[in-house]
C-alpha positions as CSV (number, residue, x, y, z in Angstrom):
1,X,-2.1,75.2,-10.7
2,X,-5.5,73.9,-9.8
3,X,-6.5,70.3,-9.2
4,X,-8.3,70.2,-12.6
5,X,-5.2,71.0,-14.6
6,X,-2.9,68.4,-13.0
7,X,-2.2,65.3,-15.1
8,X,-4.2,62.2,-14.0
9,X,-2.2,59.1,-13.0
10,X,-3.6,56.0,-14.6
11,X,-2.8,52.5,-13.6
12,X,-3.8,49.7,-15.8
13,X,-2.6,46.7,-17.6
14,X,-0.2,45.6,-14.8
15,X,-0.3,41.9,-13.9
16,X,0.4,41.0,-10.3
17,X,0.8,37.8,-8.3
18,X,-2.9,37.4,-7.6
19,X,-3.8,37.7,-11.3
20,X,-1.3,34.9,-12.0
21,X,-2.7,32.8,-9.2
22,X,-6.2,33.3,-10.6
23,X,-5.2,32.3,-14.1
24,X,-3.4,29.2,-12.7
25,X,-6.4,28.2,-10.6
26,X,-8.7,28.7,-13.6
27,X,-6.6,26.4,-15.7
28,X,-6.5,23.7,-13.0
29,X,-10.3,24.0,-12.6
30,X,-11.0,23.6,-16.3
31,X,-8.6,20.6,-16.6
32,X,-10.3,19.0,-13.6
33,X,-13.8,19.4,-15.1
34,X,-12.6,18.0,-18.5
35,X,-10.9,15.0,-16.8
36,X,-14.0,14.3,-14.6
37,X,-16.3,14.5,-17.7
38,X,-14.2,12.0,-19.7
39,X,-14.0,9.7,-16.7
40,X,-17.8,9.8,-16.3
41,X,-18.3,9.0,-20.0
42,X,-16.0,6.0,-19.7
43,X,-17.6,4.8,-16.5
44,X,-21.2,5.1,-17.7
45,X,-20.6,3.1,-20.9
46,X,-22.3,-0.3,-20.7
47,X,-20.1,-3.0,-22.1
48,X,-20.1,-1.7,-25.7
49,X,-23.8,-1.8,-26.2
50,X,-24.4,1.9,-25.4
51,X,-22.2,4.9,-25.3
52,X,-21.8,6.7,-22.0
53,X,-22.7,10.3,-21.5
54,X,-22.0,13.2,-19.2
55,X,-25.4,13.1,-17.5
56,X,-26.1,9.4,-17.7
57,X,-27.0,7.7,-14.4
58,X,-25.2,4.4,-13.6
59,X,-27.4,1.7,-12.0
60,X,-26.3,-0.4,-9.1
C-alpha cells in the first residue's frame, strides 16, 4: 500500500472551547456597541428640540 492509496483523515466541523469563547466575546462586543450607541443618542438629544445622533458632538 502506497501513501497515495491510504484514506485521508479529515477534521472539520468540530466546535471546541475557543470557538465558543470567540462566539461569546463577539456577542458581548455587539451588545456593548449597541448599548453605547443608544446611550450616545439619548445623551446628545437637546431638550426635545433636536434628535440626537450617533456622531453628534455635545457642546460644553
